[in-house]
Every structure is written in structure tokens, then in C-alpha cells.
N, C-alpha and C positions, 0 to 999 in steps of 0.2 A: 504494500500500500504506500501512500504518500506521493501520488502524482499531483502535478499542478503546482501553482505558486500562490503565495499569500498576497492579496491585494488589499492594502489598507483602505484605499478609497472606496471600494465596493463594500468592504466589511463595515466601515463607518456609516455608509449610506443605509445599509440594512439595519444597523443598530438604531439609527434615527427614525427610519420609516416603518420598521417592522416590530422591533423589540421594545423600545423605550416606553411606549404607551400601553403595551400589552400586559395583562395580568399573568402572574406566575403560572396559573393553571392553564392558560392558553398557550404559553410557550412550552412548558413541560407537560404535554397533554397525555402522555402514556399513563395508564392506570394499572399497568403491570409491567414486568420487565420485557423490553423489546427482545424478540427472539434472536436478533442479530447481535445483541449484547450479552448473550448467554455465554459464560466462560467455560462451559463443559467441553473439555477436550480441545480447546482452541490453541493456536499458536499465532501470535500477532507479530508481523514482520515489519521491520524498518529497513528498507532496501536502498542501496545506492546505485546510481546510474549516471549517464551523461547529464541528465536533467538535474539530479541532486547528487553530486559527487562527494559531498562532505557533510553528512547529516549529523545532527545532534538529536538523539532520541530523548524525549521528555515525557515522562508519565506523571500525570496529576491525579491524585486520589482524593476524591471529594466525599466527605461524610454526608450522607443523605438521611440521617436519622433525625427525629425530633424537629427542632427549629433550625436545623443547619441548612435548610433549603435556600437561605438568603445568599449563600456564597455562590452556588451556580447561577442563581438569578442575577446577582450583581455582575458576574462575569459576562453573561450574554447581553444584559441590558446596558451596561456601562463601560466595562474595562477591557474586554478581550482585545479589541483592535489596538488599544494603546499598549497593552502588554506585548503583543506581537511586533508592533512598530518599534518599540524600544529594543527588543531583542535583536531584530534585524538591523536597526540603525547602529547598534553598538558592535556590529561586525560578525554576528552569528549567521553564516551563509545559508544553512538549510535546517532550520528548526522543524522537527516533526513532533506534533503533540498527540498523545494518546490519553483521552479522558477515561478515568475509571470512577466507579462509585462504590462505596462500601457502607455496610451497616453492621449488623450484629448476627453472627452465625448461630448464636444460641436462641435468638428470638425472632428474627426476620424471615419472611418468605424468600426474599431475594437479597442475600447479604453481600453479593458482589456482582457488578456489571462492568463490562469492558467494551470500549470502542476500538477503533483502529488507529495506528499511527498515520497522521495526515499532515500535509504541508499547505493545502489550499484553504483559504478562508471559509469557503462554502462547506467543505467536508469536515473541517474542525468544528464548525458550528452545528453541523448535522448530528455528530455523535454527542456533543454536549447536550443539545436539546432533546435527544432521544432518551436521555437518562430518566429513569423512573424515580421520582422523589418519594420513596416509600414512607418516610417520616416515622419509622419505627424505632427500634432500639428497645432496651429494657432496663430494669433496675438491677443490673448485674455488675455495675461499677466498671464499665468499659465498652468499647466497640472493637470491631474486628479489623483494625488497621492492617494487621499483618497479612491479610488476604491480598492486599495490593503488593506487598513485598513478595509473597509466594508467587503471584502472577509474574512479576518481573523476573524472578529467579528461574522459573521453570516453564513459562509459557510465552516467552518472547525470543525472537531471533533478529538481532540487529547487526547490520554490516559494520557499523562504527565500532562495535564491540568485537565481533568475530573476525573481521578482516583488518581493522586498523588498531586494535588494542586500546580503544578509548572507552571510558566509562560513560554510561548513560546517566541522566539526571532523573531522580524520582522525588516528588514532593507530595506529601500527604498533608491534609488540612482537617482539623477537628478540634473538639473541646473536651475529649474524654481520654482516660487511660487506654492503652492497648491491652486487650484481653490477653492473658498470659498463655492460655492453652488452646491448641488446635488439634482436636482428635482426628484420627484417620477417617472415621466415619463422616465427620463434618466436611473434611476436605474433599473426600470422594463424592459427596453429594453436590458439591459446588464445581469441582474441577475434574474429578475422576483421577485415577492413577496413583493415589497416595498409598504408600507402603507401611507407614507407621505414624503414630502420634508425634506432633511437633510442638515445641514451645515457641513463643514469639522471638526469644533470643536466637534460637536455632534458625528460624526463617530469616531474620534480619541478617545474621552472619552470612548465610548463603547468598542473599541478594546483594550484599555489599561487595562481593567479589567482582561484580560487573556494573554496579549502580552506586552512584553517590546519593545517599538518602538524607533528606531533610524532612522534619515535621514542623508545621506551623500550628501552634497552639493558640486558639482564640480565647482571649481573657474575658469570657462571659462569666456568669456565676459558677459554672462548672469548671471552666478552664483556669480559674483563679485558685482552685483548690490545691493545697500542698500535695495531695496524693497524685494529682494529674501531673504536676510539674516534676515530682520526684520520679514517677514512672518513666517519663520521656528523657529526663536527664540520665537515668540509668541506662536506657536503651541506646540513646544517640549522642549523649554528651553535648558538645557545642553545636551539633547539627539539629538541635531542638531550639525553635525560635518562638518567642511570645509576641503576639500582635494584639493590640487593644481591640475589644469588641466594638461593634458599630463603626468599623473602619475597613470596609470591604475593599476600598481602593488601596489601602495600605497592604492588604493581603495580595492584591494583584501586582502592586509594585514590587513586593518581595519576590513573587514568582519570577518577574522579569530580571530583577537583580541577581537572583540565584542562577538563572540560566546564563546570563552574561558572565558572571564570575566563574561559573563552572567551565564554560567554553574556553575562557582565557587561561584557566588553570590547566586544562587538558591540552592546550595548544601553546603553552608557554615557550616551548623549544622550537616552535614552527614560526614561519614568517608571519608577521602581523597581517590580519585580514582587514582590508580597507572597509570602513563603515560606509553605509549608503543611506541616503535620505530619500531615495525614490519611493513613491507610494506603491508602485508595482515592482517589487524586487525581483531581480533575476540573478542567479548565482553566476560566478565567473565561468567563462567558457572553458571547456576542456581543450588542452593543447594537443 
């Protein structure tokens, strides 16, 4: 996947004419998981070719439990074009986004949903708005954030990783601790193919071999709790970032900042990539 290019101009026009005035229920109209976002047995690819020779695979994991629907809503209605423009203008030649959504594997009907890696504005928006905002979760002191990490570790194939030895970028967003245990039965119900029970630490360690992982903790009433902060500090150390509640644009800005910093870190020994301010970005031509 990942054909096409990102057009800031057309994305901004859609934001203004289609999304800004629409209600959340109109934009995110699915009332069950879209069959194309079912993670059972999938392998999501981020491929490179003459059109996209230097990709940066980016996975964004959105908590869609409870009141967390405001984050995907704000992305599509306000911030996504600016996020992509900043990433591209800062010199990232081929960002490819894969939106995922996670809930609670102990309580929800659809605890994990996954789109495709995409480069074009239209397809990135398609997968984001296809997400089912289940609004579930439970009183079990956590959500299943590690399902995103499990997907990254075992259900992705990225040329940047496999052929060029670069790490992908994975950003999860939420306001709860990461549930500690992922039984084989639960994983098989979602993905298939699991051979044993896993802990969140085991899943994260496996994913970190190929992915730089960050978690953005939203400081609402839940995210401010010491138990939430201590959980993520233990799991990710300084890759755990607090962002004030009611500041969705700050969350979006953090996504862009992390993408740019990650790309520069991964390519620090390579020639600098010239930044572009073109609204319709085209990557450098292959020689």
C-alpha cells in the first residue's frame, strides 16, 4: 500500500468543506468494526518504489474507549493537514501513516482495528474515518495499548525496516495504564496465530527491535493519576510524554515533532534532505 502523494491543498479544502461543520457521528459513521479493518491474520505492508523510495512508516494508535473519541475527531476536523504539512516541510520525503484503534481486550467487542499504510491525503483520511469509535472500555484499570505494539511486531512488513535497516515510528495516545497481561486466547481471537500468553513488557520489547515507540498520555482526570504515569514510565521511560487535556492541537503537534525528530535521528549519517514548502509534495526523482 501507500501509493499516491499527500496534497495539503486538497486535504485542507476537504477539512473546511466536509469535516469542520460535521458532527462526530456523521464523520465516524460505522456502528461496528469495518471488515477491512479487521486485524485477523493481516499483514500490513509499507513498500518502497520509484514513487516512494525513502519511506518513513508511522503507526498511530488511537484509544477509542470512553470519551477518547475527541482525539480522532480533532485530527480529521482540525489538525491532520497541518501535521502532514509540517512533517513534509521539515524534510521527511515519504511519510506513510497507518491508523490503528485500540480498546480493551477484556471488555470490548472490537478491541483492535487497523488501517493500511498510506501516503495520499484521501487514503489516510479514509482509514481514519473508517474507524469505529466503540466508546467502550471497562473498570479494569487499563486499556489494551499493547495490541498496537503486537501488531507492529508481528503483522507489519516495511521496506524501510527490512531493506534499509531503519526503525519505524509508533505513537500511541491515551489516558489509561497499559493492561499488563495478554492471554493467548485473547490474542488469537483478535489476530490469530498466538502460541503463548504474553505480558505487555514482552510485547513492547519485541516491537522495539524495529519500532521507536512513544506514548502520549492525556492529562485528563484519569491521565493525571500517579498509577497511569508510573505504568508508562516503567514501560517506556523518557518515551512517555504528558500532554495537557483539552489541547488536541498540542497532541497533533507532538505527532509531527516526533516524526521529524525520528526521521532526522534515523538519517543523521545521511545527506540532509532538503525541506519543501510545496503544497503538493513530490519526492526526489530516482537517478
